[in-house]
C-alpha positions in Angstrom: 23.0 -43.3 6.5 23.6 -39.7 5.8 21.7 -37.2 7.9 19.5 -34.7 6.1 20.9 -31.2 5.8 19.9 -28.8 8.5 18.5 -25.5 7.2 20.1 -22.5 9.1 18.4 -19.1 9.0 20.6 -16.1 9.7 19.0 -13.3 11.6 20.6 -9.9 11.6 21.5 -8.9 15.2 21.5 -5.4 16.7 24.6 -3.5 16.1 26.9 -3.8 19.2 29.9 -1.6 19.3 32.8 -1.6 21.6 30.9 0.3 24.2 28.2 -2.4 24.0 30.8 -5.1 24.7 31.9 -3.1 27.8 28.3 -3.2 29.1 28.0 -6.9 28.5 31.4 -7.4 30.2 30.0 -5.5 33.2 27.5 -8.3 33.9 30.2 -10.9 34.0 32.4 -8.8 36.3 29.4 -8.2 38.6 29.1 -12.0 39.1 32.9 -12.3 39.9 32.9 -9.3 42.2 29.9 -10.6 44.2 32.1 -13.4 45.6 34.7 -11.0 47.2 35.1 -10.6 50.9 32.1 -8.7 52.3 34.1 -5.6 53.5 36.0 -5.2 50.2 32.7 -5.8 48.3 31.0 -3.1 50.3 33.8 -0.5 49.6 34.0 -1.4 45.9 30.2 -1.3 45.3 29.8 2.0 47.2 32.6 3.6 45.1 31.0 2.3 41.8 27.5 3.5 42.8 28.7 6.9 44.0 30.9 7.5 40.9 28.1 6.5 38.5 25.5 8.7 40.3 27.9 11.7 40.3 28.6 11.3 36.5 24.9 11.0 35.6 23.9 14.0 37.7 26.6 16.2 36.1 25.8 15.0 32.6 22.1 15.7 33.0 22.5 18.8 35.1 20.7 17.4 38.1 22.4 18.9 41.1 22.5 17.2 44.5 20.6 14.1 43.2 20.6 10.5 44.2 20.1 7.6 41.8 18.1 4.4 41.7 19.1 1.7 39.1 16.4 -0.7 37.9 15.7 -3.1 35.1 12.0 -2.1 34.5 11.9 1.5 33.4 8.6 1.9 35.4 10.0 0.6 38.7 11.7 3.9 39.5 8.3 5.7 39.3 6.8 3.2 41.7 9.6 3.8 44.2 9.4 7.6 44.1 5.6 7.4 44.4 6.0 5.2 47.5 8.5 7.8 48.8 5.9 10.5 48.3 3.4 8.5 50.2 5.8 8.0 53.1 6.5 11.8 53.1 2.9 12.9 53.2 1.6 10.2 55.5 4.0 10.2 58.5 2.6 7.1 60.2 2.3 5.1 57.0 5.1 2.8 58.0 3.1 1.7 61.1 -0.6 2.3 60.2 -0.4 1.3 56.5 -3.3 1.8 54.1 -5.7 2.7 56.9 -4.4 6.2 56.7 -5.3 6.5 53.0 -9.0 6.0 53.6 -9.2 9.3 55.6 -7.5 11.3 52.9 -7.6 9.7 49.5 -4.3 10.2 47.5 -4.5 11.2 43.8 -1.9 10.7 41.1 -2.2 12.9 38.0 -0.8 11.9 34.5 -1.2 13.3 31.0 -3.4 11.6 28.5 -0.3 11.5 26.2 1.6 9.3 28.7 2.5 5.8 27.6 -0.5 3.4 27.9 -0.8 1.4 31.0 1.6 3.4 33.1 -0.9 4.7 35.6 -2.6 1.3 35.9 0.7 -0.4 36.6 1.5 2.2 39.2 -1.8 1.7 41.1 -1.4 -2.1 41.0 2.1 -2.0 42.4 1.1 0.4 45.2 -2.2 -1.3 46.0 -4.2 1.8 45.2 -7.6 1.8 43.6 -7.9 3.1 40.0 -10.0 6.0 41.4 -6.6 7.3 42.7 -5.6 7.9 39.1 -6.6 11.1 37.3 -6.0 11.4 33.6 -5.4 15.0 32.6 -6.5 15.8 28.9 -4.2 17.6 26.5 -4.8 21.0 25.1 -7.9 21.2 22.8 -7.9 24.9 21.8 -4.6 26.5 22.5 -1.0 25.2 22.2 0.1 21.7 21.2 -2.5 19.0 21.0 0.0 16.6 22.7 0.8 18.7 25.8 -1.0 18.6 29.2 -3.7 21.2 29.6 -2.2 23.2 32.6 -5.4 25.3 33.3 -7.5 22.2 33.4 -5.0 20.5 35.7 -5.1 23.4 38.1 -8.9 23.1 38.2 -8.7 19.3 38.9 -6.2 19.7 41.7 -8.3 22.5 43.3 -11.4 20.4 43.1 -9.7 17.4 44.6 -8.3 19.4 47.5 -11.7 20.9 48.3 -13.3 17.5 48.3 -10.8 16.2 51.0 -8.4 14.3 48.7 -4.6 14.6 48.8 -2.9 15.6 45.5 0.1 13.3 45.7 2.2 13.1 42.5 2.2 14.5 38.9 3.7 12.6 35.9 4.9 14.9 33.2 6.6 14.3 29.8 9.7 15.6 28.3 9.0 14.0 24.9 5.7 12.1 24.8 5.9 8.5 23.6 3.7 9.2 20.6 4.5 12.7 19.4 7.7 13.6 21.3 6.3 16.8 22.7 7.4 18.3 26.0 4.9 19.6 28.6 5.2 23.1 30.1 7.5 21.8 32.9 8.2 25.2 34.4 4.4 25.9 34.9 3.8 22.4 36.1 6.6 22.8 38.7 4.9 26.0 40.0 1.6 24.1 40.5 3.4 21.3 42.3 5.1 23.7 44.7 1.7 25.5 45.2 -0.1 22.3 46.1 2.9 20.5 47.7 3.0 17.7 45.1 5.8 15.5 43.8 6.8 16.2 40.1 8.2 13.3 38.1 9.4 13.7 34.5 10.2 11.1 31.9 10.7 11.1 28.1 13.3 10.8 25.3 14.0 14.6 25.2 15.8 14.3 28.5 18.7 13.0 26.6 19.4 16.5 25.1 20.3 17.8 28.6 23.9 16.7 27.9 24.1 19.1 25.0 25.5 22.6 25.2 22.4 24.2 23.8 19.1 22.9 25.2 15.6 24.3 24.8 14.2 26.1 27.9 11.2 23.7 28.0 13.6 20.7 28.5 15.9 22.5 30.8 13.0 23.0 33.3 13.2 19.3 33.9 16.3 19.8 36.0 14.1 21.4 38.7 11.7 18.5 39.1 11.7 16.1 42.1 12.6 13.0 40.1 13.3 11.9 36.5 13.7 8.6 34.8 16.6 8.2 32.2 17.1 5.3 29.8 20.8 5.6 28.7 20.7 2.1 27.1 18.9 3.1 23.8 20.3 6.6 23.9 23.9 5.5 23.9 23.5 2.1 22.2 24.3 0.1 25.4 22.6 -3.3 25.6 21.4 -4.7 29.0 22.2 -1.6 31.0 19.7 -0.5 33.7 17.4 2.5 33.6 18.2 5.2 36.1 15.8 7.4 38.2 17.4 10.5 39.6 15.6 12.0 42.6 16.1 14.6 45.4 15.1 13.9 49.0 16.7 14.9 52.3 15.6 12.0 54.5 17.7 8.8 53.9 15.4 6.8 56.1 12.4 7.4 54.0 14.4 6.6 50.8 15.4 3.3 52.4 11.7 2.6 53.4 10.6 3.3 49.8 13.2 0.9 48.4 15.3 3.6 46.6 18.4 2.6 48.5 19.6 -0.7 49.7 22.1 -2.0 52.3 22.8 -5.1 50.2 26.1 -4.7 48.3 25.0 -7.0 45.5 22.1 -4.7 44.7 24.6 -1.9 44.1 26.3 -3.9 41.5 23.5 -3.1 39.0 25.4 0.1 38.2 28.5 -1.8 37.2 27.7 -2.3 33.4 26.7 1.4 33.1 29.9 2.4 35.1 32.1 0.6 32.7 30.3 2.0 29.6 30.5 5.5 30.9 34.2 5.1 31.6 34.8 3.8 28.1 32.8 6.5 26.3 33.9 9.4 28.4 32.1 12.8 28.3 33.0 13.5 24.7 31.8 10.1 23.5 28.5 10.5 25.2 28.0 14.0 23.9 29.0 13.0 20.4 26.3 10.2 20.3 23.5 12.5 21.5 24.6 15.3 19.2 24.8 12.8 16.2 21.2 11.7 16.8 20.0 15.4 16.9 21.9 16.1 13.7 20.2 13.2 11.9 16.8 14.7 12.8 17.8 18.1 11.4 19.2 16.5 8.3 15.9 14.7 7.6 13.8 17.8 8.2 15.9 19.8 5.8 15.7 17.2 3.1 11.9 16.7 3.5 11.3 20.4 2.7 11.9 19.5 -1.0 9.2 16.8 -1.0 5.6 17.7 -1.7 2.4 16.0 -0.5 3.7 15.2 2.9 3.4 16.8 6.4 6.0 16.7 9.1 6.0 17.3 12.9 9.2 19.0 14.1 11.0 18.0 17.2 13.7 15.6 18.3 11.3 13.0 16.8 10.3 13.5 13.1 6.8 12.3 12.0 6.0 11.9 8.3 2.6 11.3 6.8 0.9 11.6 3.4 -1.1 14.8 3.2 -3.0 14.8 0.0 -6.7 14.1 -0.8 -7.9 12.0 -3.7 -8.9 15.2 -5.5 -5.3 16.4 -5.3 -6.0 19.0 -2.6 -4.6 19.4 0.9 -5.4 17.5 4.0 -8.1 20.1 4.9 -10.2 18.8 2.1 -10.7 15.2 3.3 -13.6 13.3 1.7 -15.8 11.0 3.7 -13.7 7.9 4.7 -10.6 9.3 3.2 -8.8 9.5 6.6 -8.9 5.7 6.8 -7.5 5.4 3.3 -4.6 7.8 4.1 -3.9 5.8 7.3 -3.6 2.6 5.3 -1.3 4.3 2.7 0.9 5.8 5.5 1.1 2.4 7.2 2.2 0.8 3.9 4.7 3.7 3.5 6.2 3.1 6.9 6.5 -0.7 6.4 8.2 -0.2 3.1 10.7 2.3 4.5 11.5 0.1 7.4 12.0 -2.9 5.1 14.1 -1.1 2.4 16.1 1.2 4.7 16.3 -0.9 7.9 19.2 1.1 9.4 17.0 4.2 9.5 15.0 2.8 12.4 11.7 4.2 11.3 8.4 2.7 12.6 4.7 3.3 12.3 2.7 5.0 15.1 -0.9 6.0 15.6 -1.5 9.6 16.7 -4.9 10.8 17.8 -5.1 13.9 15.6 -2.7 13.2 12.8 -3.6 9.5 12.3 -1.1 7.0 11.2 2.5 8.4 10.8 6.0 7.3 10.1 8.2 8.0 13.1 11.9 8.7 12.9 13.4 8.7 16.4 17.2 8.7 16.1 17.6 9.3 19.9 16.1 5.9 20.5 17.5 4.0 17.5 20.5 5.6 15.9 23.1 4.4 18.5 21.8 0.9 18.6 21.5 0.5 14.7 24.5 2.6 13.8 22.5 5.0 11.7 24.6 7.4 9.6 24.0 10.4 7.2 23.9 8.1 4.2 21.0 6.1 5.7 19.0 9.3 6.1 19.8 10.2 2.5 18.6 6.7 1.4 15.5 7.3 3.4 14.8 10.5 1.6 15.5 8.9 -1.8 13.0 6.1 -1.1 10.4 8.7 0.1 10.9 10.6 -3.2 10.1 7.4 -5.1 7.1 6.3 -3.0 5.2 9.6 -2.6 4.2 9.8 -6.3 3.1 6.2 -6.2 0.9 6.9 -3.1 -0.6 10.0 -4.7 -1.4 8.2 -8.0 -3.0 5.3 -6.1 -5.2 7.6 -4.1 -6.2 9.4 -7.2 -7.0 6.3 -9.2 -9.1 4.6 -6.4 -12.3 6.3 -7.4 -11.7 5.7 -11.2 -11.1 2.0 -10.4 -14.3 1.9 -8.4 -16.3 3.5 -11.2 -15.0 1.1 -13.8 -15.8 -1.9 -11.7 -19.4 -0.8 -10.9 -20.0 -0.6 -14.7 -19.3 -4.3 -15.1 -22.3 -6.5 -14.2 -20.0 -9.5 -13.6 -17.8 -7.7 -11.0 -18.5 -6.6 -7.4 -16.5 -3.8 -5.9 -15.1 -4.6 -2.4 -14.9 -1.5 -0.1 -12.0 -2.0 2.3 -10.4 1.3 3.4 -7.6 -0.5 5.2 -6.2 -1.9 1.9 -3.2 0.1 0.7 -3.9 0.0 -3.1 -6.5 0.5 -5.8 -9.2 -1.7 -4.1 -10.8 -5.1 -4.3 -13.1 -6.9 -6.7 -15.0 -10.1 -6.8 -16.1 -12.0 -10.0 -19.7 -13.1 -9.6 -20.9 -16.2 -11.3 -23.6 -15.5 -13.9 -25.4 -18.8 -13.3 -28.6 -18.3 -11.2 -30.0 -21.9 -11.3 -27.5 -23.1 -8.7 -28.2 -23.4 -5.0 -26.4 -21.2 -2.5 -23.7 -23.7 -1.6 -22.8 -24.6 -5.2 -22.9 -21.0 -6.2 -20.5 -20.1 -3.3 -18.2 -22.9 -4.3 -18.3 -21.7 -7.9 -17.4 -18.1 -7.0 -14.6 -19.3 -4.8 -13.0 -21.4 -7.5 -13.4 -18.8 -10.2 -11.8 -16.0 -8.1 -9.0 -18.4 -7.0 -8.2 -19.3 -10.6 -8.6 -15.7 -11.6 -6.1 -14.5 -9.0 -3.5 -17.1 -10.3 -4.0 -16.0 -13.9 -3.6 -12.3 -12.9 -0.4 -13.0 -11.0 1.1 -14.7 -14.0 0.6 -11.6 -16.2 3.6 -9.4 -17.2 2.7 -6.4 -15.2 4.0 -4.3 -12.3 0.7 -4.4 -10.4 0.5 -6.5 -7.3 -2.5 -8.9 -6.9 -3.5 -10.4 -3.6 -6.3 -12.2 -1.8 -6.5 -9.2 0.6 -5.5 -8.3 4.1 -5.0 -11.1 6.7 -8.1 -10.2 8.7 -10.3 -9.1 5.8 -14.0 -9.8 6.4 -14.7 -10.2 2.7 -13.8 -13.6 1.2 -13.1 -14.8 -2.4 -11.8 -11.4 -3.4 -8.9 -10.0 -5.5 -7.2 -6.9 -4.2 -5.0 -4.8 -6.4 -2.0 -2.9 -5.0 -0.2 0.4 -5.8 -0.6 2.2 -9.1 1.7 4.4 -11.2 0.7 7.5 -13.2 0.6 5.6 -16.5 -1.9 3.0 -15.3 -4.8 2.2 -17.7 -7.6 1.5 -15.3 -10.2 0.7 -18.0 -7.9 -1.9 -19.6 -7.2 -3.4 -16.2 -10.9 -3.9 -15.4 -11.6 -5.3 -18.9 -8.8 -7.8 -18.5 -10.2 -9.0 -15.2 -13.6 -9.4 -16.7 -12.3 -11.2 -19.8 -10.1 -13.7 -17.9 -12.9 -14.3 -15.4 -15.4 -15.0 -18.2 -13.1 -17.5 -19.8 -12.6 -19.3 -16.5 -16.3 -19.4 -15.9 -17.2 -20.8 -19.3 -14.4 -23.4 -19.1 -15.7 -24.4 -15.7 -19.3 -24.8 -17.1 -18.0 -27.1 -19.9 -16.2 -29.4 -17.5 -19.2 -29.5 -15.1 -21.5 -30.6 -17.9 -19.1 -33.0 -19.5 -19.8 -36.0 -17.2 -23.5 -36.0 -18.0 -22.9 -35.3 -21.7 -20.4 -38.2 -22.0 -22.7 -40.6 -20.2 -25.6 -39.9 -22.5 -23.4 -39.9 -25.6 -22.0 -43.3 -24.7 -25.5 -44.7 -24.4 -26.5 -43.3 -27.8 -23.2 -44.5 -29.4 -23.9 -48.0 -28.1 -27.4 -48.0 -29.6 -26.2 -46.7 -33.0 -23.4 -49.2 -33.2 -25.7 -52.0 -32.3 -28.1 -50.9 -35.0 -25.2 -50.7 -37.5 -24.2 -54.3 -36.6 -27.7 -55.5 -37.2 -27.8 -53.8 -40.6 -24.5 -55.4 -41.4 -25.8 -58.8 -40.5 -28.9 -58.3 -42.7 -26.7 -57.1 -45.6 -24.0 -59.8 -45.5 -26.1 -62.7 -44.5 -25.7 -65.3 -41.8 -23.2 -67.5 -43.7 -20.6 -64.8 -43.6 -20.7 -64.8 -39.8 -19.8 -68.5 -39.5 -16.1 -69.3 -39.0 -14.2 -70.6 -42.0 -17.4 -70.4 -44.2 -17.4 -66.7 -43.9 -13.7 -66.5 -44.8 -14.3 -68.6 -47.9 -17.2 -66.5 -49.0 -15.4 -63.3 -48.4 -12.5 -64.6 -50.5 -14.6 -65.6 -53.5 -17.1 -62.7 -53.2 -15.7 -59.7 -51.3 -18.2 -57.3 -49.8 -17.7 -53.7 -51.0 -18.6 -51.6 -47.9 -17.7 -48.0 -47.4 -16.3 -46.7 -44.1 -18.8 -44.6 -42.2 -17.2 -42.3 -39.6 -18.9 -40.8 -36.6 -18.0 -37.7 -34.4 -19.0 -37.3 -30.8 -20.0 -33.7 -30.1 -19.3 -33.0 -26.4 -21.2 -29.7 -26.4 -24.5 -31.3 -27.8 -23.9 -34.8 -26.6 -24.8 -36.6 -29.9 -23.1 -38.5 -32.7 -22.7 -36.7 -36.0 -21.1 -37.6 -39.4 -17.4 -36.9 -39.9 -17.9 -35.4 -43.3 -18.1 -31.7 -42.3 -15.4 -32.0 -39.6 -12.3 -31.6 -41.8 -13.8 -28.9 -43.9 -14.8 -26.9 -40.8 -11.4 -27.3 -39.2 -9.7 -26.1 -42.4 -12.0 -23.1 -42.5 -11.2 -22.2 -38.8 -7.5 -22.4 -39.4 -7.8 -20.1 -42.4 -9.8 -17.5 -40.4 -7.5 -17.7 -37.4 -4.5 -16.9 -39.7 -6.3 -13.8 -41.1 -8.1 -12.4 -38.0 -6.2 -10.5 -35.3 -6.5 -11.6 -31.6 -9.4 -10.1 -29.6 -8.9 -7.8 -26.6 -5.2 -7.5 -27.2 -4.0 -3.9 -27.3 -1.1 -3.1 -29.6 2.0 -2.5 -27.4 5.4 -1.1 -28.0 8.6 -3.0 -27.3 9.2 -3.2 -23.5 5.7 -1.9 -22.6 4.0 -3.9 -20.0 0.3 -4.6 -19.5 -2.1 -1.9 -18.2 0.2 1.0 -19.2 -0.9 4.0 -21.2 1.6 4.9 -23.9 2.7 8.6 -23.7 2.0 9.1 -20.0 5.7 9.9 -19.5 9.0 8.5 -20.7 9.7 7.1 -17.3 6.4 5.2 -17.1 7.4 2.7 -19.8 10.7 1.8 -18.1 10.9 -1.7 -16.7 12.8 -0.3 -13.7 10.0 1.9 -12.4 9.7 2.7 -8.8 6.5 0.7 -8.3 8.2 -2.4 -9.7 10.9 -2.0 -7.1 8.4 -1.5 -4.3 6.3 -4.5 -5.1 9.4 -6.9 -5.3 9.1 -7.4 -1.5 5.6 -8.7 -1.8 5.9 -11.4 -4.5 8.1 -13.2 -7.0 6.3 -13.7 -10.3 7.1 -15.9 -13.3 5.4 -14.1 -16.2 3.6 -16.4 -18.6 2.4 -14.6 -21.7 0.3 -16.5 -24.2 1.2 -16.2 -27.9 -1.2 -14.6 -30.3 -1.7 -17.8 -32.2 -2.7 -19.7 -29.0 -5.3 -17.0 -28.1 -6.7 -17.1 -31.6 -7.1 -20.8 -31.9 -9.4 -21.4 -29.0 -12.3 -23.4 -30.5 -15.9 -22.7 -29.6 -16.7 -26.4 -29.1 -14.7 -29.5 -28.6 -15.2 -32.8 -30.6 -14.2 -36.3 -29.9 -14.2 -38.5 -33.0 -15.4 -42.0 -32.8 -15.0 -43.8 -36.1 -16.8 -47.0 -36.6 -15.6 -48.9 -39.7 -17.2 -51.9 -41.2 -15.0 -54.9 -41.8 -13.5 -55.4 -45.2 -14.8 -58.0 -47.5 -11.7 -60.2 -47.3 -11.5 -60.2 -43.5 -14.1 -61.6 -41.1 -14.9 -59.7 -37.9 -14.8 -62.1 -34.8 -17.8 -62.3 -32.6 -17.9 -59.6 -29.9 -15.3 -57.4 -31.6 -17.9 -55.0 -32.9 -18.3 -53.4 -29.5 -14.5 -52.7 -28.9 -14.9 -49.1 -29.9 -17.6 -48.6 -27.3 -15.4 -50.2 -24.6 -12.6 -47.9 -25.6 -14.8 -44.9 -25.3 -15.8 -46.0 -21.8 
């Protein structure tokens, strides 16, 4: 028997160039080299380690430095902190942590450092969290993402006066969130004054290889240690991070774990050694320079776009900066910050999906809120980002910004229109990137709570399906994944030509039709049951009248046939109609005349609630709002293709006009002809058929 086909899903892997293959080859070579003779292995690993350290120190302008290679980019900080403890506490190797109780060590870090770094450091060193001091960023002067140097000075002075030992300061050359660099030269002066260890990390350290570097980043070359991540900077997979440090006592470095006497440990540098050999100085410089040029290219192109705000640096941050009234960000309305965060989050997700090689992502900043981050130093080498990718990113931004602005402007109009409808409830969800949400409320009040809840759930579910089948560019959804409100319909982004009033009227109209249809089917069971009982009674009465009219002899076999042949009974056919709406039997005489009249009126009257449209014009669009707004290839249509695939189903005018107000089931009971006898029991066949 044939095996069922196996479905294979192809996942796009990270771009790996030739330099990446060299790094991967280094791991295989390290395994082979580890089996060499011990003396040859020692000489080879020592040469590899010293050459790699020398190249890195020259590239990043770190004179007379040593290097520690590690897989976890936080491990180097743990080692240099242990080195600082061994330096300040001379008997730490023999006395251990008993020395720390007499003079409590304190580690200082900026509030803008990556989350969890200080907690990880304390847990690895066995220090209490009270040893960690978080230094706030500037609140009045300078950048809001840089460490407050004056406040740091005060904190260190207070700790020293209280008998504590200021041990180490963690500074940033490019904060993880905003990419800002601390005042490293001023921080170095404080560390020298209080005999503290200064450690620096951040993405901006990559620019030290360039010919022209800002003075704030150049000051990092005077620090006591720095952590580098050449893997993402140069697009090298599976290469270790490097911590460069300066210290004069090799014994303390060995005790802190920064150096090792094991040759195999030194082989960690082999993948990086091979990659640096392959790239050369010019190749490394070209990659860092290319990433910086991409940032400058994006910043220049963004100057032509309105309604956005950017943060300048090696990292570019983009976020929507317009209020619902069309003003600037200074004029935020109440709750508008959350709405802008939702729109910016949607913007970042769309850009990352439609221009994946740009490497943009979404970040949350304390003051700016949700932003779209473009960090080519961390992504360009790995993804292979080029100038045309940045151009495509700017083009998509130019298409999406008007959509975001229109959506923000129409949100209040949509809310006002919904509140005017008694059958709709407006759903306030500021995390939804779109017009907003509605719920159709059942108008029946005689149902209990459970039945009413079930009715509302079914109506809104069917309403959502009907709306998704409409020929429109709007996106309809049941809401965010973790939305507290249930049984809702959320509407996505809007364009400038959106007719909000028509949209709300259509939702009400379709919801009303679904509700009335549901009521008819709910009552049909009881109506049919009562109607069948009444039909049985009337048919039984008709049979009794027939028996009295024809006589008993006509009911006897053979005798009745002879009588019917000699003297046929002239009986007229009496039809009955079963009205489902009223649950009763009526005569069939007015049925055909009413049906003919309805067909005539339907052919003359125009359909209700149908707005006259021009060829190619979709639903909920105002004619004359702009020539581009009527085009089927509008920007919002392209943006919403990633959310759904719709199969438009548009009812014809005749179908909408021929919806009857009530439905009829005809049950025709005919009397037997005079020349044919009705067998016993046959008179109830029509009732059985109805059942």
